[in-house]
PDB file as gemmi writes it, atoms N, CA and C in Angstrom:
CRYST1    1.000    1.000    1.000  90.00  90.00  90.00 P 1                      
ATOM      1  N   MET A   1      99.569 170.790 234.202  1.00  0.00           N  
ATOM      2  CA  MET A   1      99.286 170.402 232.798  1.00  0.00           C  
ATOM      3  C   MET A   1      98.060 171.160 232.191  1.00  0.00           C  
ATOM      4  N   SER A   2      97.053 171.005 232.837  1.00  0.00           N  
ATOM      5  CA  SER A   2      95.723 171.512 232.715  1.00  0.00           C  
ATOM      6  C   SER A   2      94.962 171.801 233.979  1.00  0.00           C  
ATOM      7  N   SER A   3      94.654 173.197 233.833  1.00  0.00           N  
ATOM      8  CA  SER A   3      94.154 173.811 235.177  1.00  0.00           C  
ATOM      9  C   SER A   3      92.587 173.106 235.501  1.00  0.00           C  
ATOM     10  N   ASP A   4      92.017 172.592 234.649  1.00  0.00           N  
ATOM     11  CA  ASP A   4      90.554 172.219 234.750  1.00  0.00           C  
ATOM     12  C   ASP A   4      90.605 170.783 235.542  1.00  0.00           C  
ATOM     13  N   VAL A   5      91.883 170.118 235.789  1.00  0.00           N  
ATOM     14  CA  VAL A   5      91.905 168.961 236.479  1.00  0.00           C  
ATOM     15  C   VAL A   5      92.138 169.291 237.949  1.00  0.00           C  
ATOM     16  N   LYS A   6      91.232 168.780 238.749  1.00  0.00           N  
ATOM     17  CA  LYS A   6      91.204 169.103 240.080  1.00  0.00           C  
ATOM     18  C   LYS A   6      91.646 167.810 240.947  1.00  0.00           C  
ATOM     19  N   VAL A   7      92.106 168.019 242.310  1.00  0.00           N  
ATOM     20  CA  VAL A   7      92.483 167.057 243.208  1.00  0.00           C  
ATOM     21  C   VAL A   7      91.493 166.777 244.219  1.00  0.00           C  
ATOM     22  N   PHE A   8      91.051 165.757 244.443  1.00  0.00           N  
ATOM     23  CA  PHE A   8      89.874 165.338 245.336  1.00  0.00           C  
ATOM     24  C   PHE A   8      90.534 164.382 246.553  1.00  0.00           C  
ATOM     25  N   ARG A   9      90.273 164.844 247.819  1.00  0.00           N  
ATOM     26  CA  ARG A   9      90.649 163.639 249.095  1.00  0.00           C  
ATOM     27  C   ARG A   9      89.385 163.156 249.383  1.00  0.00           C  
ATOM     28  N   ILE A  10      89.324 161.851 249.378  1.00  0.00           N  
ATOM     29  CA  ILE A  10      88.017 161.131 249.657  1.00  0.00           C  
ATOM     30  C   ILE A  10      88.257 160.312 250.830  1.00  0.00           C  
ATOM     31  N   TYR A  11      87.370 160.456 251.916  1.00  0.00           N  
ATOM     32  CA  TYR A  11      87.486 159.745 253.135  1.00  0.00           C  
ATOM     33  C   TYR A  11      86.305 158.698 253.225  1.00  0.00           C  
ATOM     34  N   GLY A  12      86.408 157.435 253.744  1.00  0.00           N  
ATOM     35  CA  GLY A  12      85.534 156.419 253.808  1.00  0.00           C  
ATOM     36  C   GLY A  12      86.075 155.308 254.369  1.00  0.00           C  
ATOM     37  N   TYR A  13      85.240 154.348 254.246  1.00  0.00           N  
ATOM     38  CA  TYR A  13      85.265 152.900 254.866  1.00  0.00           C  
ATOM     39  C   TYR A  13      85.056 151.893 253.752  1.00  0.00           C  
ATOM     40  N   MET A  14      85.732 150.739 253.810  1.00  0.00           N  
ATOM     41  CA  MET A  14      85.373 149.665 252.920  1.00  0.00           C  
ATOM     42  C   MET A  14      85.635 148.358 253.824  1.00  0.00           C  
ATOM     43  N   LEU A  15      84.469 147.462 253.109  1.00  0.00           N  
ATOM     44  CA  LEU A  15      84.408 146.168 253.944  1.00  0.00           C  
ATOM     45  C   LEU A  15      85.422 145.179 253.411  1.00  0.00           C  
ATOM     46  N   ILE A  16      86.452 144.501 254.148  1.00  0.00           N  
ATOM     47  CA  ILE A  16      87.451 143.737 253.648  1.00  0.00           C  
ATOM     48  C   ILE A  16      87.014 142.333 254.295  1.00  0.00           C  
ATOM     49  N   GLY A  17      87.336 141.311 253.417  1.00  0.00           N  
ATOM     50  CA  GLY A  17      87.165 140.092 253.888  1.00  0.00           C  
ATOM     51  C   GLY A  17      85.908 139.667 254.210  1.00  0.00           C  
ATOM     52  N   VAL A  18      84.889 139.873 253.267  1.00  0.00           N  
ATOM     53  CA  VAL A  18      83.308 139.626 253.447  1.00  0.00           C  
ATOM     54  C   VAL A  18      82.818 138.279 253.836  1.00  0.00           C  
ATOM     55  N   SER A  19      83.565 137.242 253.387  1.00  0.00           N  
ATOM     56  CA  SER A  19      83.302 135.774 253.673  1.00  0.00           C  
ATOM     57  C   SER A  19      83.827 135.266 254.822  1.00  0.00           C  
ATOM     58  N   HIS A  20      85.190 135.588 255.141  1.00  0.00           N  
ATOM     59  CA  HIS A  20      85.726 134.829 256.531  1.00  0.00           C  
ATOM     60  C   HIS A  20      85.867 135.728 257.660  1.00  0.00           C  
ATOM     61  N   ALA A  21      86.323 136.761 257.525  1.00  0.00           N  
ATOM     62  CA  ALA A  21      86.208 137.573 258.855  1.00  0.00           C  
ATOM     63  C   ALA A  21      86.076 139.181 258.342  1.00  0.00           C  
ATOM     64  N   PRO A  22      84.848 139.588 258.048  1.00  0.00           N  
ATOM     65  CA  PRO A  22      84.547 140.938 257.686  1.00  0.00           C  
ATOM     66  C   PRO A  22      84.975 141.931 258.693  1.00  0.00           C  
ATOM     67  N   GLU A  23      85.694 142.889 258.172  1.00  0.00           N  
ATOM     68  CA  GLU A  23      86.254 144.002 258.782  1.00  0.00           C  
ATOM     69  C   GLU A  23      86.217 145.357 258.005  1.00  0.00           C  
ATOM     70  N   TRP A  24      85.560 146.349 258.716  1.00  0.00           N  
ATOM     71  CA  TRP A  24      85.450 147.800 258.074  1.00  0.00           C  
ATOM     72  C   TRP A  24      86.853 148.373 258.193  1.00  0.00           C  
ATOM     73  N   ARG A  25      87.526 148.941 257.361  1.00  0.00           N  
ATOM     74  CA  ARG A  25      88.720 149.649 257.233  1.00  0.00           C  
ATOM     75  C   ARG A  25      88.563 150.934 256.500  1.00  0.00           C  
ATOM     76  N   LYS A  26      89.134 151.782 257.462  1.00  0.00           N  
ATOM     77  CA  LYS A  26      89.109 153.378 256.896  1.00  0.00           C  
ATOM     78  C   LYS A  26      90.172 153.658 255.801  1.00  0.00           C  
ATOM     79  N   PHE A  27      89.694 154.473 255.094  1.00  0.00           N  
ATOM     80  CA  PHE A  27      90.641 154.871 253.909  1.00  0.00           C  
ATOM     81  C   PHE A  27      90.515 156.369 253.656  1.00  0.00           C  
ATOM     82  N   VAL A  28      91.566 157.027 253.189  1.00  0.00           N  
ATOM     83  CA  VAL A  28      91.878 158.179 252.731  1.00  0.00           C  
ATOM     84  C   VAL A  28      92.496 158.140 251.284  1.00  0.00           C  
ATOM     85  N   LYS A  29      91.927 158.490 250.210  1.00  0.00           N  
ATOM     86  CA  LYS A  29      92.387 158.505 248.803  1.00  0.00           C  
ATOM     87  C   LYS A  29      92.335 159.932 248.053  1.00  0.00           C  
ATOM     88  N   GLU A  30      93.434 160.053 247.676  1.00  0.00           N  
ATOM     89  CA  GLU A  30      93.497 161.317 246.727  1.00  0.00           C  
ATOM     90  C   GLU A  30      93.664 161.104 245.374  1.00  0.00           C  
ATOM     91  N   ILE A  31      92.671 161.644 244.728  1.00  0.00           N  
ATOM     92  CA  ILE A  31      92.532 161.194 243.190  1.00  0.00           C  
ATOM     93  C   ILE A  31      92.468 162.598 242.152  1.00  0.00           C  
ATOM     94  N   ARG A  32      93.217 162.664 241.333  1.00  0.00           N  
ATOM     95  CA  ARG A  32      92.786 163.620 240.223  1.00  0.00           C  
ATOM     96  C   ARG A  32      91.854 163.237 239.302  1.00  0.00           C  
ATOM     97  N   ALA A  33      90.883 164.397 239.000  1.00  0.00           N  
ATOM     98  CA  ALA A  33      89.613 164.140 238.131  1.00  0.00           C  
ATOM     99  C   ALA A  33      89.181 165.515 237.488  1.00  0.00           C  
ATOM    100  N   ALA A  34      88.467 165.589 236.587  1.00  0.00           N  
ATOM    101  CA  ALA A  34      88.011 166.724 236.039  1.00  0.00           C  
ATOM    102  C   ALA A  34      86.662 167.050 236.888  1.00  0.00           C  
ATOM    103  N   LYS A  35      86.025 166.260 237.331  1.00  0.00           N  
ATOM    104  CA  LYS A  35      84.869 166.462 238.189  1.00  0.00           C  
ATOM    105  C   LYS A  35      84.653 165.577 239.208  1.00  0.00           C  
ATOM    106  N   LEU A  36      83.700 165.757 240.109  1.00  0.00           N  
ATOM    107  CA  LEU A  36      83.595 165.100 241.343  1.00  0.00           C  
ATOM    108  C   LEU A  36      82.959 163.514 241.095  1.00  0.00           C  
ATOM    109  N   SER A  37      82.257 163.569 240.140  1.00  0.00           N  
ATOM    110  CA  SER A  37      81.589 162.085 239.558  1.00  0.00           C  
ATOM    111  C   SER A  37      82.743 161.145 239.088  1.00  0.00           C  
ATOM    112  N   ASP A  38      83.737 161.933 238.375  1.00  0.00           N  
ATOM    113  CA  ASP A  38      84.688 161.178 237.887  1.00  0.00           C  
ATOM    114  C   ASP A  38      85.741 160.641 238.768  1.00  0.00           C  
ATOM    115  N   ALA A  39      85.792 161.418 239.955  1.00  0.00           N  
ATOM    116  CA  ALA A  39      86.808 161.076 241.117  1.00  0.00           C  
ATOM    117  C   ALA A  39      86.009 159.786 241.818  1.00  0.00           C  
ATOM    118  N   ILE A  40      84.792 159.775 242.222  1.00  0.00           N  
ATOM    119  CA  ILE A  40      84.214 158.838 242.643  1.00  0.00           C  
ATOM    120  C   ILE A  40      84.354 157.676 242.133  1.00  0.00           C  
ATOM    121  N   GLU A  41      84.054 157.633 240.501  1.00  0.00           N  
ATOM    122  CA  GLU A  41      84.095 156.450 239.803  1.00  0.00           C  
ATOM    123  C   GLU A  41      85.399 155.779 239.745  1.00  0.00           C  
ATOM    124  N   LYS A  42      86.427 156.628 239.813  1.00  0.00           N  
ATOM    125  CA  LYS A  42      87.845 156.272 239.668  1.00  0.00           C  
ATOM    126  C   LYS A  42      88.144 155.577 241.115  1.00  0.00           C  
ATOM    127  N   LEU A  43      87.625 156.026 242.362  1.00  0.00           N  
ATOM    128  CA  LEU A  43      87.785 155.462 243.605  1.00  0.00           C  
ATOM    129  C   LEU A  43      87.207 153.978 243.493  1.00  0.00           C  
ATOM    130  N   TYR A  44      86.115 154.104 243.202  1.00  0.00           N  
ATOM    131  CA  TYR A  44      85.383 152.606 243.061  1.00  0.00           C  
ATOM    132  C   TYR A  44      86.222 151.637 242.206  1.00  0.00           C  
ATOM    133  N   SER A  45      86.671 152.220 241.112  1.00  0.00           N  
ATOM    134  CA  SER A  45      87.568 151.224 240.259  1.00  0.00           C  
ATOM    135  C   SER A  45      88.707 150.676 240.800  1.00  0.00           C  
ATOM    136  N   GLU A  46      89.588 151.874 241.408  1.00  0.00           N  
ATOM    137  CA  GLU A  46      90.932 151.534 242.067  1.00  0.00           C  
ATOM    138  C   GLU A  46      90.655 150.472 243.260  1.00  0.00           C  
ATOM    139  N   LEU A  47      89.794 150.713 244.104  1.00  0.00           N  
ATOM    140  CA  LEU A  47      89.381 149.934 245.474  1.00  0.00           C  
ATOM    141  C   LEU A  47      88.975 148.433 245.015  1.00  0.00           C  
ATOM    142  N   GLY A  48      88.033 148.586 243.928  1.00  0.00           N  
ATOM    143  CA  GLY A  48      87.736 147.069 243.614  1.00  0.00           C  
ATOM    144  C   GLY A  48      88.709 146.400 242.880  1.00  0.00           C  
ATOM    145  N   SER A  49      89.718 146.987 242.134  1.00  0.00           N  
ATOM    146  CA  SER A  49      90.593 146.314 241.410  1.00  0.00           C  
ATOM    147  C   SER A  49      91.836 145.997 242.384  1.00  0.00           C  
ATOM    148  N   LYS A  50      92.228 146.759 243.285  1.00  0.00           N  
ATOM    149  CA  LYS A  50      93.351 146.489 244.069  1.00  0.00           C  
ATOM    150  C   LYS A  50      92.824 145.510 245.501  1.00  0.00           C  
ATOM    151  N   HIS A  51      91.617 145.821 245.837  1.00  0.00           N  
ATOM    152  CA  HIS A  51      91.235 144.993 247.102  1.00  0.00           C  
ATOM    153  C   HIS A  51      90.095 144.187 246.877  1.00  0.00           C  
ATOM    154  N   LYS A  52      89.691 143.977 245.561  1.00  0.00           N  
ATOM    155  CA  LYS A  52      88.512 143.052 245.497  1.00  0.00           C  
ATOM    156  C   LYS A  52      87.330 143.386 246.165  1.00  0.00           C  
ATOM    157  N   VAL A  53      86.986 144.569 246.296  1.00  0.00           N  
ATOM    158  CA  VAL A  53      85.970 145.203 247.181  1.00  0.00           C  
ATOM    159  C   VAL A  53      84.885 145.660 246.289  1.00  0.00           C  
ATOM    160  N   LYS A  54      83.672 145.179 246.652  1.00  0.00           N  
ATOM    161  CA  LYS A  54      82.363 145.634 245.741  1.00  0.00           C  
ATOM    162  C   LYS A  54      82.159 146.980 246.112  1.00  0.00           C  
ATOM    163  N   ARG A  55      81.394 147.530 245.017  1.00  0.00           N  
ATOM    164  CA  ARG A  55      81.015 148.972 245.397  1.00  0.00           C  
ATOM    165  C   ARG A  55      79.972 149.101 246.382  1.00  0.00           C  
ATOM    166  N   SER A  56      79.170 148.167 246.499  1.00  0.00           N  
ATOM    167  CA  SER A  56      78.190 148.331 247.656  1.00  0.00           C  
ATOM    168  C   SER A  56      78.905 148.086 248.960  1.00  0.00           C  
ATOM    169  N   ASN A  57      80.107 147.676 249.152  1.00  0.00           N  
ATOM    170  CA  ASN A  57      80.776 147.721 250.447  1.00  0.00           C  
ATOM    171  C   ASN A  57      82.001 148.666 250.499  1.00  0.00           C  
ATOM    172  N   ILE A  58      81.740 149.748 249.881  1.00  0.00           N  
ATOM    173  CA  ILE A  58      82.434 151.153 249.960  1.00  0.00           C  
ATOM    174  C   ILE A  58      81.549 152.128 250.437  1.00  0.00           C  
ATOM    175  N   LYS A  59      81.968 152.686 251.467  1.00  0.00           N  
ATOM    176  CA  LYS A  59      81.048 153.813 252.076  1.00  0.00           C  
ATOM    177  C   LYS A  59      81.913 155.144 252.313  1.00  0.00           C  
ATOM    178  N   ILE A  60      81.500 156.143 251.349  1.00  0.00           N  
ATOM    179  CA  ILE A  60      82.069 157.339 251.195  1.00  0.00           C  
ATOM    180  C   ILE A  60      81.446 158.218 252.383  1.00  0.00           C  
ATOM    181  N   LEU A  61      82.388 158.789 253.350  1.00  0.00           N  
ATOM    182  CA  LEU A  61      81.919 159.715 254.246  1.00  0.00           C  
ATOM    183  C   LEU A  61      82.212 161.074 253.813  1.00  0.00           C  
ATOM    184  N   LYS A  62      83.239 161.495 253.077  1.00  0.00           N  
ATOM    185  CA  LYS A  62      83.410 162.968 252.889  1.00  0.00           C  
ATOM    186  C   LYS A  62      84.364 162.921 251.631  1.00  0.00           C  
ATOM    187  N   VAL A  63      84.160 164.014 250.716  1.00  0.00           N  
ATOM    188  CA  VAL A  63      84.874 164.245 249.712  1.00  0.00           C  
ATOM    189  C   VAL A  63      85.172 165.825 249.648  1.00  0.00           C  
ATOM    190  N   GLU A  64      86.404 166.226 249.409  1.00  0.00           N  
ATOM    191  CA  GLU A  64      86.714 167.564 249.588  1.00  0.00           C  
ATOM    192  C   GLU A  64      87.762 167.730 248.354  1.00  0.00           C  
ATOM    193  N   GLU A  65      87.598 168.815 247.939  1.00  0.00           N  
ATOM    194  CA  GLU A  65      88.675 169.401 246.694  1.00  0.00           C  
ATOM    195  C   GLU A  65      89.635 170.121 247.456  1.00  0.00           C  
ATOM    196  N   ILE A  66      90.935 169.716 247.135  1.00  0.00           N  
ATOM    197  CA  ILE A  66      92.241 170.469 247.614  1.00  0.00           C  
ATOM    198  C   ILE A  66      93.094 170.839 246.777  1.00  0.00           C  
ATOM    199  N   LYS A  67      93.942 171.695 247.180  1.00  0.00           N  
ATOM    200  CA  LYS A  67      94.823 172.124 246.150  1.00  0.00           C  
ATOM    201  C   LYS A  67      96.036 171.251 245.884  1.00  0.00           C  
ATOM    202  N   PRO A  68      96.674 171.253 244.619  1.00  0.00           N  
ATOM    203  CA  PRO A  68      97.608 170.012 244.241  1.00  0.00           C  
ATOM    204  C   PRO A  68      98.714 170.237 245.282  1.00  0.00           C  
ATOM    205  N   GLU A  69      99.063 171.302 245.704  1.00  0.00           N  
ATOM    206  CA  GLU A  69     100.162 171.297 246.891  1.00  0.00           C  
ATOM    207  C   GLU A  69      99.951 170.732 248.102  1.00  0.00           C  
ATOM    208  N   GLU A  70      98.643 170.701 248.469  1.00  0.00           N  
ATOM    209  CA  GLU A  70      98.154 169.950 249.863  1.00  0.00           C  
ATOM    210  C   GLU A  70      98.133 168.385 249.642  1.00  0.00           C  
ATOM    211  N   ALA A  71      98.228 167.840 248.449  1.00  0.00           N  
ATOM    212  CA  ALA A  71      98.261 166.575 248.302  1.00  0.00           C  
ATOM    213  C   ALA A  71      99.479 165.710 248.891  1.00  0.00           C  
ATOM    214  N   GLN A  72      99.195 164.711 249.814  1.00  0.00           N  
ATOM    215  CA  GLN A  72     100.002 163.897 250.376  1.00  0.00           C  
ATOM    216  C   GLN A  72     100.850 162.950 249.337  1.00  0.00           C  
ATOM    217  N   ASP A  73     100.043 162.502 248.362  1.00  0.00           N  
ATOM    218  CA  ASP A  73     100.509 161.497 247.299  1.00  0.00           C  
ATOM    219  C   ASP A  73     101.523 162.181 246.542  1.00  0.00           C  
ATOM    220  N   ARG A  74     102.658 161.573 246.475  1.00  0.00           N  
ATOM    221  CA  ARG A  74     103.624 162.209 245.574  1.00  0.00           C  
ATOM    222  C   ARG A  74     103.483 162.074 244.358  1.00  0.00           C  
ATOM    223  N   TYR A  75     102.908 161.321 243.743  1.00  0.00           N  
ATOM    224  CA  TYR A  75     102.591 160.994 242.306  1.00  0.00           C  
ATOM    225  C   TYR A  75     101.577 161.941 241.850  1.00  0.00           C  
ATOM    226  N   ILE A  76     100.589 162.413 242.685  1.00  0.00           N  
ATOM    227  CA  ILE A  76      99.667 163.476 242.276  1.00  0.00           C  
ATOM    228  C   ILE A  76     100.384 164.851 242.286  1.00  0.00           C  
ATOM    229  N   GLN A  77     101.301 164.948 243.250  1.00  0.00           N  
ATOM    230  CA  GLN A  77     102.024 166.306 243.276  1.00  0.00           C  
ATOM    231  C   GLN A  77     102.856 166.489 241.921  1.00  0.00           C  
ATOM    232  N   GLU A  78     103.589 165.286 241.605  1.00  0.00           N  
ATOM    233  CA  GLU A  78     104.269 165.484 240.201  1.00  0.00           C  
ATOM    234  C   GLU A  78     103.642 165.801 239.090  1.00  0.00           C  
ATOM    235  N   LEU A  79     102.467 165.149 238.995  1.00  0.00           N  
ATOM    236  CA  LEU A  79     101.536 165.279 237.776  1.00  0.00           C  
ATOM    237  C   LEU A  79     101.152 166.540 237.797  1.00  0.00           C  
ATOM    238  N   SER A  80     100.600 167.286 238.811  1.00  0.00           N  
ATOM    239  CA  SER A  80     100.160 168.523 238.975  1.00  0.00           C  
ATOM    240  C   SER A  80     101.352 169.653 238.667  1.00  0.00           C  
ATOM    241  N   LYS A  81     102.550 169.274 238.589  1.00  0.00           N  
ATOM    242  CA  LYS A  81     103.667 170.194 238.252  1.00  0.00           C  
ATOM    243  C   LYS A  81     103.929 170.346 236.823  1.00  0.00           C  
ATOM    244  N   LEU A  82     103.306 169.229 236.032  1.00  0.00           N  
ATOM    245  CA  LEU A  82     103.698 169.171 234.661  1.00  0.00           C  
ATOM    246  C   LEU A  82     103.093 170.235 233.979  1.00  0.00           C  
ATOM    247  N   THR A  83     103.798 170.851 233.058  1.00  0.00           N  
ATOM    248  CA  THR A  83     103.358 171.954 232.045  1.00  0.00           C  
ATOM    249  C   THR A  83     103.063 171.357 230.701  1.00  0.00           C  
ATOM    250  N   TYR A  84     103.771 170.222 230.393  1.00  0.00           N  
ATOM    251  CA  TYR A  84     103.304 169.807 228.801  1.00  0.00           C  
ATOM    252  C   TYR A  84     103.551 168.451 229.084  1.00  0.00           C  
ATOM    253  N   MET A  85     103.016 167.618 228.213  1.00  0.00           N  
ATOM    254  CA  MET A  85     103.379 166.157 228.136  1.00  0.00           C  
ATOM    255  C   MET A  85     103.414 165.678 226.476  1.00  0.00           C  
ATOM    256  N   VAL A  86     104.274 165.018 226.349  1.00  0.00           N  
ATOM    257  CA  VAL A  86     104.643 164.436 224.936  1.00  0.00           C  
ATOM    258  C   VAL A  86     104.115 162.980 224.609  1.00  0.00           C  
ATOM    259  N   VAL A  87     103.076 162.646 223.850  1.00  0.00           N  
ATOM    260  CA  VAL A  87     102.582 161.309 223.640  1.00  0.00           C  
ATOM    261  C   VAL A  87     102.985 160.937 222.370  1.00  0.00           C  
ATOM    262  N   ASP A  88     103.422 159.942 222.197  1.00  0.00           N  
ATOM    263  CA  ASP A  88     103.745 159.342 220.792  1.00  0.00           C  
ATOM    264  C   ASP A  88     102.617 158.468 220.280  1.00  0.00           C  
TER     265      ASP A  88                                                      
END                                                                             
């Protein structure tokens, strides 16, 4: 749809079960964003929303920009193939 939207692959750890059985779990997440800071913000938002993880309990190890074709997430691949979008 727009060539200025990039795909980022983010590697890191998040602390799950802080109160009863704390455990660091590894994650790899692919996110579409215009710039790196937006991708990191979206990662914090998604992990906090889905897993109830605080931002201080998310450790980012590596962020890399990838081509849309390299994305393993099917949703990201399909969005990258769009040429136009109709919004009512």
